[in-house]
C-alpha positions in Angstrom: -247.9 107.4 -18.0 -248.1 105.5 -21.3 -245.1 107.4 -22.6 -243.1 106.6 -19.5 -244.1 102.9 -19.7 -243.1 102.8 -23.4 -239.8 104.5 -22.7 -239.0 102.0 -19.9 -239.9 99.0 -22.1 -237.9 100.3 -25.0 -234.9 100.9 -22.8 -235.1 97.3 -21.4 -235.3 95.9 -24.9 -232.3 98.0 -26.0 -230.2 96.8 -23.0 -231.3 93.2 -23.6 -230.2 93.4 -27.3 -226.9 95.0 -26.3 -226.1 92.2 -23.9 -227.0 89.6 -26.6 -224.7 91.2 -29.1 -221.8 91.3 -26.5 -222.3 87.6 -25.8 -222.4 86.7 -29.5 -219.3 88.8 -30.2 -217.4 87.1 -27.3 -218.5 83.6 -28.5 -217.4 84.5 -32.0 -214.0 85.7 -30.8 -213.4 82.6 -28.8 -214.3 80.4 -31.8 -211.8 82.4 -33.9 -209.1 81.9 -31.2 -209.6 78.2 -31.3 -209.2 78.2 -35.1 -205.6 79.4 -34.8 -202.9 76.9 -35.8 -200.8 76.9 -32.6 -198.0 74.6 -33.7 -197.6 75.4 -37.3 -194.2 74.6 -38.9 -193.1 76.7 -41.9 -190.2 75.6 -44.1 -188.7 78.2 -46.4 -186.5 76.5 -49.0 -184.1 78.6 -51.1 -183.3 76.8 -54.4 -181.6 77.3 -57.8 -182.7 75.7 -61.0 -180.7 72.6 -61.7 -180.2 73.6 -65.4 -183.9 73.6 -66.2 -185.7 76.3 -68.2 -188.3 78.5 -66.6 -191.0 76.6 -68.5 -189.7 73.3 -67.1 -189.5 74.7 -63.6 -193.1 76.1 -63.8 -194.5 72.9 -65.1 -192.8 70.7 -62.5 -193.6 73.2 -59.7 -197.3 72.9 -60.5 -197.1 69.1 -60.7 -195.2 68.8 -57.4 -197.5 71.2 -55.6 -200.5 69.3 -56.7 -199.1 65.9 -55.7 -198.2 67.2 -52.2 -201.7 68.7 -51.8 -203.3 65.3 -52.8 -201.1 63.2 -50.5 -200.5 65.4 -47.4 -203.7 66.6 -45.9 -202.0 68.4 -43.0 -199.9 70.5 -45.3 -201.5 73.9 -45.2 -199.7 75.5 -48.1 -197.1 74.9 -50.7 -195.9 77.7 -53.0 -193.0 78.3 -55.4 -191.8 81.9 -56.0 -189.2 83.4 -58.3 -186.7 85.5 -56.5 -184.2 86.8 -58.9 -182.2 83.8 -60.2 -183.4 81.7 -57.3 -186.7 79.9 -56.5 -188.2 80.1 -53.0 -190.5 77.3 -51.8 -192.7 78.0 -48.8 -194.1 75.0 -47.1 -196.7 75.2 -44.3 -197.6 72.3 -42.1 -200.2 71.9 -39.3 -197.5 70.8 -36.9 -194.3 68.9 -36.5 -196.0 65.5 -37.2 -197.3 66.8 -40.5 -193.8 68.0 -41.5 -192.3 64.7 -40.5 -195.0 63.0 -42.6 -193.7 64.9 -45.6 -190.1 63.9 -44.9 -191.2 60.3 -44.6 -193.1 60.6 -47.9 -190.0 61.8 -49.8 -187.6 59.4 -48.1 -186.6 56.0 -49.7 -189.7 53.8 -49.6 -192.0 56.8 -49.2 -195.0 57.4 -51.4 -193.3 60.5 -53.0 -189.8 59.1 -53.3 -189.9 59.0 -57.1 -191.3 62.5 -57.3 -188.6 63.8 -54.9 -185.9 62.4 -57.1 -187.5 64.4 -59.9 -187.6 67.4 -57.6 -183.9 67.2 -57.1 -183.4 66.9 -60.9 -185.1 70.3 -61.2 -183.8 72.1 -58.1 -180.6 72.5 -56.2 -181.4 73.2 -52.6 -179.3 76.1 -51.3 -180.7 76.2 -47.8 -183.7 75.4 -45.7 -185.0 77.6 -42.9 -187.5 76.0 -40.5 -189.8 78.3 -38.6 -191.6 77.0 -35.5 -190.6 75.1 -32.4 -189.3 71.6 -33.3 -187.7 68.8 -31.3 -184.1 67.7 -31.5 -185.3 64.5 -33.0 -187.0 66.5 -35.8 -183.8 68.4 -36.4 -181.7 65.3 -36.6 -184.1 63.8 -39.2 -183.9 66.9 -41.4 -180.1 67.2 -40.9 -179.7 63.7 -42.3 -180.5 65.1 -45.7 -177.3 67.2 -45.5 -178.8 70.4 -46.7 -177.7 73.6 -44.9 -180.6 74.2 -42.4 -181.4 76.8 -39.8 -184.0 76.4 -37.1 -186.0 79.4 -35.9 -188.0 79.1 -32.7 -191.4 80.9 -32.5 -191.4 83.9 -30.3 -195.0 85.2 -31.0 -197.4 84.5 -33.9 -200.8 83.7 -35.1 -201.8 81.6 -38.0 -205.4 81.1 -39.0 -206.8 77.7 -39.8 
């Protein structure tokens, strides 16, 4: 009788623990889903050196990356890569507003206007590919810079916060 009672109690505790683990796993999964960046905008910028040495490019790329990080809290990533003779800049933004904030910052009168002039002294922009769903207004603002630009609408993705 004691063995039967012990077995039943053990079984009930096991089931109770199993249900608790399922609930915690479901709660954790929902929290992770909410951490995704749903409206992220990614700009991939293909560039060439504007007559600068690799050392000058490296030094300026680090400087510019740091200044964007300090001034644009909704930029999620900023990285320069060497691709043969070209340089690829990958910019990640929380959403369209964060990307437009960057554009405002580098525009005349913006807080990074002077640094953007230096940017253009170092790099010749070959093309810009924007990934993510953006409005026509957003496109017209980017197009006003007169860089060859393509817009690539999101089909499916995830991006962790």
